N, C-alpha and C positions, 0 to 999 in steps of 0.2 A: 498965929493961926493954928488951930487944932485940927490935926488930920484924923480921919476916922481910922479905926483899927484895920480895915481893908486897905485903905490908902497907905498906911504905914507898912503893912505886909508887902504890898506891891513895890513900894519904894525900897524896902530891904532886899526883896528878891532881885530887883533890877540892879542894885549895888553889888550884890553877890555875883550876878551874871557878868557885869562889866569887869569886876575883878578877875573872875574866872577866865574870861576871854583874854584879858591882858596877860595873865600868868601862863595859860596854856599856849598862847602865841609865843611868849618869851622862852618858856622852859620846856614845852612839850607836855604830853600827858603823864609820862612816867615820873618826871621830876616836880610836878605840881602836886601839892598836898592840900587837903581840905583845910588844915590849919592855916596854911599860907593864904589861901583864898579868903578865909574868914578874917584874918588879920588885915588884909588889904581892903576888905569891905567894911571893916570896923564892926564886925558882929562876932558872936560866939560860934565856935565850930559846930556845936549841937544844932544851931539854927540852920546852918548849911545842910546838915544831914536831915533835919526835919523837912526842909523844902524839897530836897533833891534825892534823898534816900541813900545815895552812894556817889562815889567819885565818877563812876561811869554815867550815872543819871545826870550829874552836874555837867559833865562833858557833853552829853547828848543834847542838853538844852543850850549849852553855850555855843555849839556849832550850828544850831538852827539860825536861820536869818532872823535878825531882830524883828520884833513885831512891827507890822506895817500899820500906821495910823489909819483910822476909818476913812473911807473915801479915797480919792485919787491922791497919789504922792508924786513929787517931782522925781523924774528918773535919776538925777544926780544923787539924790538922797538915798534911793534904793541901791544904787551901785555902790556907794560908800559902805552901806551896811553889808552888802554881799562880799565886798572885798575884805572887810574886817573879819567876817567869819571864814573866808578862804584862808586868810593869814593864820588863823587858829588851826585849821585843818592841815595846812602845809608844814606847820611846826612839828607835827608828829601825832598821828592818830593812835589811840590805845589799841592793844591787840584785838579786843573784841570788835572794834569798828573795822579794823583791817580784815579780820576774818569774815565779817558780814560782807564787805566789799568784794572779797575774793569769791565768796560763795553765791552772791546774788545772781550770777548768770548760770549756775549749775544746780542750785538747790531751790526747790519751790518755796520752802518756808522763808528762806533768806530773800528770795525775789519778792514775795508778798510783803515782807517787812520793809524792804527798800522802796517798793512801789508806794506803800502807805506814807512813808516819811517824805518821799519826793513829791507825792501828790499833795500833801499838806503844804509843802513849801511852794509848789506851783500855784495852788489856790491862794495862798497868802500874797504872793507877788502879783498874780493876775488880778486880784481884787483891788489892787492899788493902781492899776493901769487903766487908761481909757482905750476904747476901740473894741470892735467886734472880735478881733484876733488877739485880745489881751492874754488869754490863757495859753494860746499857742506860743506867743512871744515869751511868756513866763516859763514855759516848758523848754524853750530853746536856751534861754539864759541859764536855767537850772542844769541843763545837759552840758553846757559849756563848763560850768563850775565843777560839775561832777567829773568831766573829762580831764580837767586840769588836776584835780585831786588824785584821780587814778594814775595819770601820767607821772605825777610827782611821787606819790606814796607807794604805789604798787609796781609800776613799771620802771621807776627810778630813771626816768629819761634825763640824760645828762644836762641838756639846756635848762630844763625846769629845776632840776636839783641844784644847779650851780647859780641860778639867777637870784639876785636879791628880791625880796618880797616887793619892794618899791618899784622895781623894774617890771615885774609881772603885773602889778596894779596899773602902771602907766600904760602898758600895752593892751591890757584887757578893757580899760575904761572906755575908749571910743567904740569898741565892738559892742559892749554891753549897752552903752548909750544908744547906739543905732537900733538895737533890738527893743529897748524899753521906750523909746520915743514914739509917740503916736503920729504916724505920717499924715493922718487925716487932719 
């Protein structure tokens, strides 16, 4: 079966993002290299740079929730995607992301940037949910994930810092499922 050029590009980009998520989660931002991501994805490092422009650009895309398929999705599928990206974030954010998080409450430019990024994520999640309150539920889920990330990365809360990722996932899963499930 011959894939179109656009399909091959999307397939390569997805392989790169999957490799980046795995390596960022395992090694953190500082110890993950473009070359290692390229090797893991089976592509040339120049292709990674062509698609994402920089390591920061790659990281920014890797920590976004995975694209949600058109139409409604199963809440369990959405939760697993969100927990996967949370794992990447908890493994260690790059200094620029940490600076943005620190600044978003005190600097208007950082707040605008954070609002835009979070708004995109809320829209993406909300579009996959049923119900009149889908966007509100998406905003609540996004806020919970942001709170966990801030508690772990910026506030260094001991219970979050010391908990294995699997335990955080186990405890968050029912909470997220309750919010994403359409009670109607």
